C-alpha positions as a Markdown table, in Angstrom:
| # | Residue | x | y | z |
|---|---|---|---|---|
| 1 | Met | 0.0 | 0.0 | 0.0 |
| 2 | Phe | 2.8 | 2.4 | 1.0 |
| 3 | Glu | 4.6 | 1.6 | -2.3 |
| 4 | Lys | 1.5 | 2.5 | -4.3 |
| 5 | Ile | 1.0 | 5.8 | -2.4 |
| 6 | Asn | 4.6 | 6.7 | -2.9 |
| 7 | Tyr | 4.4 | 5.9 | -6.6 |
| 8 | Val | 1.3 | 8.1 | -7.1 |
| 9 | Trp | 2.9 | 10.9 | -5.1 |
| 10 | Arg | 6.1 | 10.8 | -7.2 |
| 11 | Leu | 4.1 | 10.8 | -10.4 |
| 12 | Ile | 2.1 | 13.9 | -9.3 |
| 13 | Gly | 5.3 | 15.5 | -8.0 |
| 14 | Thr | 7.1 | 14.9 | -11.3 |
| 15 | Gly | 4.3 | 16.5 | -13.3 |
| 16 | Ile | 4.3 | 19.5 | -10.9 |
| 17 | Ala | 8.1 | 19.8 | -11.2 |
| 18 | Phe | 8.1 | 19.8 | -15.0 |
| 19 | Ala | 5.3 | 22.4 | -15.0 |
| 20 | Cys | 7.2 | 24.6 | -12.6 |
| 21 | Phe | 10.4 | 24.2 | -14.5 |
| 22 | Ser | 8.9 | 25.4 | -17.8 |
| 23 | Leu | 6.8 | 28.1 | -16.1 |
| 24 | Gly | 9.8 | 29.3 | -14.1 |
| 25 | Gly | 11.9 | 29.7 | -17.3 |
| 26 | Ala | 9.1 | 31.8 | -18.9 |
| 27 | Leu | 8.7 | 34.0 | -15.7 |
| 28 | Met | 12.4 | 34.6 | -15.4 |
| 29 | Thr | 12.5 | 35.7 | -19.0 |
| 30 | Leu | 9.6 | 38.1 | -18.5 |
| 31 | Phe | 10.1 | 39.5 | -15.0 |
| 32 | Val | 13.7 | 38.8 | -13.8 |
| 33 | Phe | 16.1 | 39.1 | -16.7 |
| 34 | Pro | 14.7 | 42.5 | -18.1 |
| 35 | Pro | 15.4 | 44.4 | -14.8 |
| 36 | Ile | 18.9 | 42.9 | -14.7 |
| 37 | Ala | 19.5 | 44.0 | -18.3 |
| 38 | Leu | 18.1 | 47.5 | -17.5 |
| 39 | Leu | 20.3 | 48.0 | -14.4 |
| 40 | Thr | 23.4 | 46.5 | -15.9 |
| 41 | Lys | 25.2 | 48.2 | -18.7 |
| 42 | Asp | 28.2 | 45.9 | -19.0 |
| 43 | Asp | 27.3 | 42.8 | -21.0 |
| 44 | Glu | 29.7 | 40.5 | -19.1 |
| 45 | Thr | 28.4 | 41.6 | -15.7 |
| 46 | Arg | 24.8 | 41.2 | -16.9 |
| 47 | Ile | 25.5 | 37.6 | -18.1 |
| 48 | Arg | 27.2 | 36.7 | -14.8 |
| 49 | Arg | 24.2 | 38.0 | -12.9 |
| 50 | Val | 21.7 | 36.1 | -15.1 |
| 51 | Arg | 23.7 | 32.9 | -14.7 |
| 52 | Arg | 23.8 | 33.3 | -10.9 |
| 53 | Val | 20.0 | 33.6 | -10.9 |
| 54 | Ile | 19.8 | 30.3 | -12.9 |
| 55 | Tyr | 22.3 | 28.7 | -10.5 |
| 56 | His | 20.1 | 29.6 | -7.5 |
| 57 | Ala | 16.9 | 28.5 | -9.3 |
| 58 | Phe | 18.4 | 25.2 | -10.1 |
| 59 | Arg | 19.7 | 24.7 | -6.6 |
| 60 | Phe | 16.2 | 25.3 | -5.3 |
| 61 | Phe | 14.7 | 23.0 | -7.9 |
| 62 | Val | 17.1 | 20.1 | -7.0 |
| 63 | Phe | 16.5 | 20.8 | -3.3 |
| 64 | Met | 12.7 | 20.5 | -3.8 |
| 65 | Leu | 13.0 | 17.3 | -5.7 |
| 66 | Arg | 15.0 | 15.8 | -2.9 |
| 67 | Ile | 12.9 | 16.9 | 0.1 |
| 68 | Gly | 9.7 | 16.1 | -1.8 |
| 69 | Gly | 11.0 | 12.5 | -2.2 |
| 70 | Ile | 10.6 | 12.7 | -6.0 |
| 71 | Ile | 14.3 | 12.3 | -7.1 |
| 72 | Asp | 17.3 | 12.0 | -4.8 |
| 73 | Ser | 20.7 | 13.3 | -5.7 |
| 74 | Arg | 24.2 | 13.0 | -4.3 |
| 75 | Phe | 27.4 | 14.9 | -5.4 |
| 76 | His | 30.9 | 13.5 | -4.9 |
| 77 | Gly | 34.0 | 15.6 | -5.3 |
| 78 | Ala | 32.2 | 18.8 | -6.2 |
| 79 | Glu | 34.7 | 20.8 | -4.2 |
| 80 | Lys | 37.1 | 20.4 | -7.1 |
| 81 | Leu | 35.0 | 23.0 | -9.0 |
| 82 | Ser | 36.2 | 25.8 | -6.7 |
| 83 | Gln | 39.7 | 25.7 | -8.3 |
| 84 | Leu | 38.7 | 25.0 | -11.8 |
| 85 | Arg | 39.3 | 27.7 | -14.4 |
| 86 | Gly | 39.2 | 27.6 | -18.2 |
| 87 | Ala | 38.4 | 23.9 | -18.4 |
| 88 | Leu | 35.9 | 21.7 | -20.2 |
| 89 | Ile | 33.5 | 19.9 | -18.0 |
| 90 | Val | 32.7 | 16.7 | -19.8 |
| 91 | Ala | 29.9 | 14.3 | -18.6 |
| 92 | Asn | 27.8 | 11.4 | -19.8 |
| 93 | His | 24.2 | 12.2 | -20.3 |
| 94 | Pro | 21.7 | 9.5 | -19.0 |
| 95 | Ala | 18.8 | 11.7 | -18.2 |
| 96 | Leu | 16.9 | 14.9 | -18.9 |
| 97 | Leu | 17.9 | 16.6 | -15.6 |
| 98 | Asp | 21.7 | 16.1 | -15.9 |
| 99 | Thr | 22.2 | 19.7 | -16.9 |
| 100 | Val | 20.1 | 21.0 | -14.0 |
| 101 | Phe | 22.1 | 18.9 | -11.4 |
| 102 | Leu | 25.4 | 20.0 | -12.7 |
| 103 | Met | 24.6 | 23.7 | -13.1 |
| 104 | Ser | 23.2 | 23.7 | -9.5 |
| 105 | Arg | 26.8 | 23.4 | -8.4 |
| 106 | Met | 28.3 | 25.9 | -10.8 |
| 107 | Pro | 27.2 | 29.6 | -10.5 |
| 108 | Asp | 29.0 | 30.9 | -13.6 |
| 109 | Val | 29.5 | 28.2 | -16.2 |
| 110 | Gln | 29.3 | 28.5 | -20.0 |
| 111 | Cys | 27.2 | 25.8 | -21.8 |
| 112 | Ile | 27.1 | 24.5 | -25.3 |
| 113 | Val | 23.4 | 24.1 | -26.0 |
| 114 | Lys | 21.6 | 22.4 | -28.8 |
| 115 | His | 19.9 | 24.9 | -31.1 |
| 116 | Glu | 16.4 | 23.5 | -30.5 |
| 117 | Leu | 16.4 | 24.9 | -27.0 |
| 118 | Trp | 16.8 | 28.4 | -28.4 |
| 119 | Asp | 13.5 | 28.2 | -30.1 |
| 120 | Asn | 11.7 | 26.7 | -27.0 |
| 121 | Pro | 8.9 | 29.1 | -25.9 |
| 122 | Tyr | 9.8 | 28.5 | -22.2 |
| 123 | Leu | 13.5 | 28.2 | -22.2 |
| 124 | Gly | 14.7 | 30.1 | -25.3 |
| 125 | Gly | 14.8 | 33.4 | -23.4 |
| 126 | Val | 16.9 | 31.8 | -20.6 |
| 127 | Met | 19.4 | 30.5 | -23.2 |
| 128 | Arg | 19.8 | 34.0 | -24.8 |
| 129 | Ala | 19.9 | 35.9 | -21.6 |
| 130 | Ala | 22.6 | 33.7 | -20.2 |
| 131 | Gly | 24.8 | 34.0 | -23.3 |
| 132 | Tyr | 25.2 | 30.3 | -23.8 |
| 133 | Ile | 26.8 | 28.9 | -27.0 |
| 134 | Arg | 24.4 | 27.8 | -29.6 |
| 135 | Asn | 25.3 | 24.5 | -31.3 |
| 136 | Asp | 23.7 | 24.9 | -34.7 |
| 137 | Gly | 26.3 | 23.2 | -36.8 |
| 138 | Asp | 28.5 | 26.3 | -37.3 |
| 139 | Ala | 31.8 | 24.8 | -36.0 |
| 140 | Met | 33.8 | 28.0 | -36.7 |
| 141 | Ser | 31.5 | 30.2 | -34.7 |
| 142 | Met | 31.3 | 27.7 | -31.9 |
| 143 | Met | 35.1 | 27.5 | -31.6 |
| 144 | Thr | 35.4 | 31.3 | -31.6 |
| 145 | Gln | 32.9 | 31.5 | -28.8 |
| 146 | Cys | 34.6 | 28.8 | -26.8 |
| 147 | Glu | 38.0 | 30.5 | -27.3 |
| 148 | Lys | 36.6 | 33.7 | -25.8 |
| 149 | Ala | 35.0 | 31.9 | -22.8 |
| 150 | Leu | 38.2 | 30.0 | -22.0 |
| 151 | Ala | 40.3 | 33.1 | -22.3 |
| 152 | Lys | 38.2 | 34.7 | -19.6 |
| 153 | Gly | 38.7 | 31.7 | -17.3 |
| 154 | Gln | 35.2 | 30.3 | -17.8 |
| 155 | Asn | 34.5 | 26.6 | -17.6 |
| 156 | Ile | 32.4 | 25.1 | -20.5 |
| 157 | Leu | 29.9 | 22.3 | -19.8 |
| 158 | Ile | 29.5 | 19.9 | -22.7 |
| 159 | Phe | 27.9 | 16.5 | -23.2 |
| 160 | Pro | 29.9 | 14.7 | -25.8 |
| 161 | Glu | 27.0 | 12.4 | -26.7 |
| 162 | Gly | 25.1 | 15.4 | -28.0 |
| 163 | Thr | 21.9 | 14.0 | -26.6 |
| 164 | Arg | 20.7 | 11.7 | -23.9 |
| 165 | Ser | 22.0 | 8.1 | -23.9 |
| 166 | Val | 19.7 | 5.4 | -25.2 |
| 167 | Pro | 19.1 | 2.8 | -22.4 |
| 168 | Gly | 20.7 | -0.5 | -23.2 |
| 169 | Gln | 22.9 | 0.8 | -26.0 |
| 170 | Pro | 26.7 | 1.7 | -25.7 |
| 171 | Ile | 27.4 | 5.4 | -25.6 |
| 172 | Arg | 28.8 | 7.2 | -28.7 |
| 173 | Phe | 30.7 | 10.4 | -28.4 |
| 174 | Gln | 30.8 | 13.2 | -31.0 |
| 175 | Arg | 34.1 | 14.9 | -31.7 |
| 176 | Gly | 33.2 | 18.5 | -30.8 |
| 177 | Phe | 34.6 | 18.4 | -27.3 |
| 178 | Ala | 37.9 | 16.8 | -28.5 |
| 179 | Asn | 38.3 | 19.5 | -31.1 |
| 180 | Ile | 38.0 | 22.1 | -28.4 |
| 181 | Ala | 40.3 | 20.3 | -26.0 |
| 182 | Thr | 43.1 | 19.6 | -28.4 |
| 183 | His | 42.9 | 23.0 | -30.3 |
| 184 | Phe | 43.1 | 25.1 | -27.1 |
| 185 | Glu | 44.9 | 22.5 | -24.9 |
| 186 | Thr | 42.1 | 22.8 | -22.5 |
| 187 | Pro | 42.1 | 20.7 | -19.3 |
| 188 | Ile | 39.1 | 18.3 | -19.1 |
| 189 | Gln | 37.2 | 17.7 | -15.8 |
| 190 | Leu | 35.6 | 14.3 | -16.1 |
| 191 | Val | 32.1 | 13.9 | -14.5 |
| 192 | Thr | 30.3 | 10.6 | -14.2 |
| 193 | Ile | 26.5 | 10.6 | -13.8 |
| 194 | Leu | 24.8 | 7.5 | -12.6 |
| 195 | Cys | 21.0 | 7.1 | -12.2 |
| 196 | Asp | 19.4 | 4.2 | -10.4 |
| 197 | Pro | 16.8 | 3.2 | -11.3 |
| 198 | Pro | 16.9 | 4.9 | -14.8 |
| 199 | Thr | 14.4 | 7.7 | -15.3 |
| 200 | Leu | 13.8 | 10.5 | -17.9 |
| 201 | Ala | 16.0 | 8.7 | -20.4 |
| 202 | Lys | 15.9 | 9.4 | -24.1 |
| 203 | Gly | 12.6 | 8.3 | -25.6 |
| 204 | Ser | 10.9 | 8.0 | -22.2 |
| 205 | Pro | 8.0 | 10.3 | -21.4 |
| 206 | Trp | 8.1 | 12.3 | -18.1 |
| 207 | Tyr | 5.3 | 10.2 | -16.6 |
| 208 | Ala | 7.1 | 6.8 | -17.1 |
| 209 | Ile | 8.6 | 6.9 | -13.7 |
| 210 | Pro | 10.3 | 3.9 | -12.1 |
| 211 | Pro | 8.6 | 1.9 | -9.3 |
| 212 | Arg | 10.9 | 3.3 | -6.7 |
| 213 | Gln | 12.6 | 6.7 | -6.2 |
| 214 | Ser | 15.6 | 7.3 | -8.6 |
| 215 | Arg | 18.9 | 8.5 | -7.2 |
| 216 | Phe | 21.5 | 10.4 | -9.2 |
| 217 | Asp | 25.1 | 10.1 | -8.2 |
| 218 | Ile | 27.2 | 12.8 | -9.8 |
| 219 | Ser | 31.0 | 12.2 | -9.3 |
| 220 | Phe | 33.7 | 14.7 | -10.3 |
| 221 | Asp | 36.5 | 12.5 | -11.3 |
| 222 | Glu | 39.9 | 13.0 | -12.9 |
| 223 | Leu | 41.2 | 16.3 | -14.3 |
| 224 | Leu | 43.0 | 15.6 | -17.6 |
| 225 | Asp | 45.9 | 17.8 | -18.7 |
| 226 | Met | 45.7 | 18.3 | -22.4 |
| 227 | Ser | 48.9 | 20.4 | -22.7 |
| 228 | Gly | 51.1 | 17.5 | -23.7 |
| 229 | Tyr | 48.6 | 15.2 | -25.3 |
| 230 | Leu | 50.1 | 13.4 | -28.3 |
| 231 | Arg | 52.3 | 16.5 | -28.8 |
| 232 | His | 53.9 | 15.5 | -32.1 |
| 233 | Glu | 50.8 | 14.0 | -33.7 |
| 234 | Pro | 48.5 | 15.9 | -36.2 |
| 235 | Arg | 45.4 | 17.3 | -34.5 |
| 236 | Ser | 43.1 | 15.1 | -36.5 |
| 237 | Ile | 44.7 | 12.0 | -34.9 |
| 238 | Lys | 44.5 | 13.6 | -31.4 |
| 239 | Val | 40.8 | 14.3 | -31.9 |
| 240 | Arg | 40.0 | 10.8 | -33.0 |
| 241 | Arg | 42.1 | 9.2 | -30.2 |
| 242 | Leu | 40.8 | 11.4 | -27.4 |
| 243 | Thr | 37.2 | 10.8 | -28.5 |
| 244 | Arg | 37.8 | 7.1 | -28.6 |
| 245 | Glu | 39.6 | 7.0 | -25.2 |
| 246 | Leu | 37.0 | 8.9 | -23.3 |
| 247 | Glu | 34.2 | 6.9 | -24.9 |
| 248 | Gln | 35.9 | 3.7 | -23.6 |
| 249 | Tyr | 36.5 | 5.4 | -20.3 |
| 250 | Tyr | 32.8 | 6.1 | -19.7 |
| 251 | Ile | 31.8 | 2.7 | -21.1 |
| 252 | Gly | 34.1 | 1.1 | -18.5 |
| 253 | Lys | 32.9 | 3.4 | -15.7 |
| 254 | Leu | 29.2 | 2.7 | -16.4 |
| 255 | Cys | 29.7 | -1.1 | -16.8 |
| 256 | His | 31.5 | -1.4 | -13.4 |
| 257 | Glu | 29.0 | 0.6 | -11.4 |
C-alpha cells in the first residue's frame, strides 16, 4: 500500500516539477532578466548575474526534488570546481535533468546548448539571456565563442554524446569536445553521472517513472591535462584518439557501477 501511495505521489510531483520548470523559465525571462539588463550596462556583468539567478533557481529545484521525495541526488568531489578555471566539464548524459544537477553546483558556467532549445517558448529566453553557446552546426562560430570563454577563465559544460543516452545501448561520443580540448589544450574535468533506477531517459515520457525513487550520483573524477597530449601528432589524430579514449573510459565506468 505504501509503495502505491509513494508511486502516485512521485508521479504527481514529477508533473508539478516539470510544469514549474517550464513556467519558471518563462517567468524569469519576462520578469527577472529584463530588470537585470536594464540595471546592468556591462554585458559580461549582466550575463554573470543572469547565470547566478539560474544557478540559485536550479539549486532550489534540486532541493525541492530531494525533500519532496521525487528524485534523490548526491554529489561527490564537487569541491574540485572551486579551483577549476578555463576547463571543459565533460559528462555522460543518461537523463533529462543532468544539466540541472550539474549547473546547480556551478554559479557561472558556460554551456554548449543544442539549437532546438533556443526556439523553445519556455527556455529560449533563458538561453539567450545567459549568453550560452548555440550549437547549430557552425563549427567555426562555436570554436570562436569557446575561445573567448576559455580566455576569460570560464568553464564550459558539454555532453559529448550530444543528446541523452539510449538505455541498453553503448554510448557514442561526437568529436566536438575533442576538437576544443586539443585545439586550445584545455584541461578536461571528467564527470560521471549514474541514475538508479533509470528515469527520464531518451525516448521516455516524463510520466514513465520507475517503481521506486531514482537516485542520481554525480561524481567529479579526474582532471585531464591536455597540454602535452600526443604532442607530435596531427590534431586530427589527437581528436579521434581522445574521442575514442573517453568513450571507452565512460563505457568502463558505467559497466562497473
